GUTORDO-187824 format. One line per 8 residues: number of its first residue (from 1); their letters; for each residue z, x, y of C-alpha. Coordinates in Angstrom, 2 decimals, always signed. Layout:
NUM	A	Z/X/Y | ...
END
This chain:
1	MTLTPIAE	+110.40/+143.91/+93.22 | +110.50/+142.34/+89.80 | +110.25/+138.85/+89.27 | +112.58/+136.88/+86.98 | +110.60/+134.59/+84.80 | +111.82/+131.73/+86.77 | +111.13/+133.16/+89.81 | +107.72/+133.87/+88.70
9	RFILHWGE	+107.14/+130.58/+87.56 | +108.13/+128.41/+90.62 | +106.04/+130.97/+92.61 | +102.75/+130.41/+90.49 | +103.47/+126.31/+90.34 | +103.86/+126.84/+94.43 | +100.50/+128.30/+94.66 | +98.99/+125.69/+92.15
17	MGSRWGVN	+100.47/+123.02/+94.11 | +99.77/+124.42/+97.82 | +96.05/+124.62/+96.53 | +96.03/+120.77/+95.52 | +97.56/+119.88/+98.83 | +94.48/+122.04/+100.48 | +96.71/+125.22/+101.24 | +95.74/+128.52/+100.24
25	RTVAQIHA	+97.32/+129.52/+96.76 | +98.29/+133.01/+98.22 | +99.82/+131.10/+101.26 | +101.52/+129.18/+99.23 | +102.90/+131.66/+96.70 | +103.92/+133.88/+99.83 | +105.97/+131.09/+101.37 | +107.64/+130.19/+97.71
33	LLYLLGRP	+108.59/+134.03/+97.39 | +110.33/+134.23/+101.18 | +111.88/+130.61/+99.86 | +113.23/+132.14/+96.68 | +114.25/+135.25/+98.03 | +116.38/+133.87/+101.02 | +116.00/+137.06/+102.97 | +113.88/+138.99/+105.26
41	VPAEEIAD	+111.01/+140.73/+103.66 | +108.38/+143.33/+104.78 | +104.65/+142.71/+104.16 | +104.31/+145.88/+101.78 | +106.83/+144.33/+99.27 | +105.31/+140.95/+99.26 | +101.87/+142.55/+98.58 | +103.61/+144.70/+95.94
49	TLGVARSN	+105.35/+141.65/+94.42 | +102.61/+139.20/+94.17 | +100.00/+142.14/+93.37 | +97.83/+140.90/+96.29 | +95.74/+142.61/+98.82 | +97.92/+143.49/+102.01 | +94.79/+142.45/+104.38 | +95.68/+139.07/+102.32
57	VSNSLKEL	+99.11/+139.00/+102.88 | +98.78/+139.63/+106.60 | +96.54/+136.90/+106.80 | +98.49/+134.61/+104.97 | +101.58/+135.30/+106.89 | +99.55/+134.26/+110.33 | +98.88/+131.04/+108.63 | +102.58/+130.80/+107.81
65	QAWRLARV	+103.50/+131.64/+111.51 | +101.01/+129.12/+112.35 | +102.46/+126.11/+110.51 | +106.17/+127.78/+111.74 | +106.96/+128.31/+107.83 | +107.39/+131.78/+108.40 | +108.97/+134.08/+111.29 | +108.89/+137.67/+111.83
73	VHVMEDRR	+112.35/+139.28/+112.17 | +113.59/+142.79/+112.79 | +115.81/+144.84/+110.50 | +118.13/+147.71/+111.64 | +116.67/+150.93/+111.20 | +113.27/+149.72/+110.06 | +110.54/+149.58/+112.44 | +108.19/+147.38/+110.04
81	DHFETSTD	+108.13/+143.52/+110.87 | +110.09/+141.75/+107.95 | +109.25/+138.05/+107.07 | +111.50/+135.09/+106.51 | +111.38/+131.18/+106.07 | +114.05/+128.42/+106.28 | +115.81/+128.20/+103.00 | +116.58/+124.70/+103.97
89	IWELFKLI	+114.36/+122.16/+102.61 | +114.50/+119.44/+104.54 | +113.90/+121.70/+107.54 | +110.37/+123.09/+105.80 | +110.05/+119.37/+104.60 | +110.07/+118.36/+108.64 | +107.78/+121.64/+109.36 | +105.31/+120.36/+107.07
97	VEGRRQRE	+105.00/+116.76/+108.01 | +104.93/+117.33/+111.49 | +102.22/+120.44/+110.85 | +100.08/+117.90/+109.05 | +100.53/+114.93/+111.41 | +99.47/+117.35/+114.14 | +96.44/+118.74/+112.24 | +95.18/+115.44/+110.19
105	IDPTLTML	+96.86/+112.36/+111.63 | +96.83/+112.41/+115.30 | +92.96/+113.41/+115.46 | +92.48/+110.22/+113.15 | +94.48/+107.78/+115.48 | +92.30/+109.45/+118.55 | +89.43/+108.87/+116.94 | +90.38/+105.50/+115.43
113	RDSLASPE	+91.43/+104.50/+119.12 | +88.46/+105.68/+120.92 | +86.11/+103.91/+118.43 | +87.87/+100.51/+119.21 | +87.77/+101.46/+123.11 | +84.18/+102.23/+122.94 | +81.36/+99.88/+123.98 | +79.51/+100.84/+120.53
121	IENESRAT	+81.77/+98.63/+118.83 | +80.11/+95.95/+119.84 | +77.44/+97.11/+117.61 | +78.98/+97.25/+114.35 | +79.65/+94.52/+112.23 | +82.95/+92.41/+112.15 | +83.81/+93.95/+109.15 | +83.47/+97.66/+109.97
129	EQRVRETL	+85.41/+96.58/+113.23 | +88.23/+95.04/+111.09 | +88.72/+97.99/+108.65 | +88.72/+100.43/+111.64 | +91.16/+98.19/+112.90 | +93.09/+98.03/+109.90 | +93.42/+101.65/+109.48 | +94.41/+102.28/+112.89
137	EFLEILTT	+97.31/+99.75/+112.50 | +98.11/+101.28/+108.97 | +98.42/+104.89/+110.13 | +100.54/+103.70/+113.54 | +102.84/+102.06/+111.14 | +103.12/+104.87/+109.05 | +103.54/+107.70/+111.73 | +106.43/+105.30/+113.52
145	WSDEMLRM	+108.24/+105.10/+110.40 | +107.82/+108.94/+109.72 | +109.16/+109.46/+112.83 | +112.24/+107.51/+112.35 | +112.51/+109.18/+109.01 | +112.28/+112.64/+110.41 | +115.02/+111.89/+113.09 | +117.74/+111.35/+110.53
153	KPETLMKT	+120.21/+113.81/+109.35 | +119.31/+114.98/+105.95 | +122.31/+113.23/+104.49 | +121.44/+109.99/+105.92 | +117.69/+110.56/+105.15 | +119.19/+110.58/+101.53 | +120.94/+107.46/+101.75 | +118.15/+105.54/+103.25
161	LGMGAKLS	+115.45/+106.71/+100.37 | +118.33/+106.04/+97.74 | +118.68/+102.74/+99.37 | +114.79/+102.12/+99.65 | +114.52/+103.02/+95.87 | +117.51/+100.26/+94.66 | +115.39/+98.02/+97.05 | +112.12/+98.39/+95.59
169	KTMRRTKP	+113.56/+98.06/+92.01 | +115.44/+94.86/+93.16 | +112.11/+93.49/+94.57 | +110.22/+94.39/+91.21 | +112.51/+92.53/+88.94 | +112.41/+89.61/+91.10 | +109.03/+88.85/+91.33 | +107.62/+86.29/+89.19
END
């Protein structure tokens, strides 16, 4: 398959952004390709289209499946596995936020709680204990807010985000 210039630019940029977010470039490019195509694609076609090794595609698809961002589907009269992703940007956003929370935020919350509950906290300075406590409070508030946002329907969330932006602008204008 030959990519259009816009599709190629999108996929290359998504790969660059992925690497900035700590995701392998090829993983992000494969996800972008699946997203743009919006149809099940066999691994061989992904490898040919992106010009990457079949083994790299296989490993990247496993990573996308671990994030729940790609799934295996079967196509009539084709014995190969095909792969697809959601074309609903809000569903993808939710999956990414939930995945990052499980991998990054939840272990940090556990470490902070354990640190504050540990008898060893008595050996720390008040400043260190306070910073650990403030970090925990911040992350708890952030995750509570995130959970509430992710429970909303996309149209409600868009309205909420729009109202939040207007409120923020108003607050900035009224500050002395």
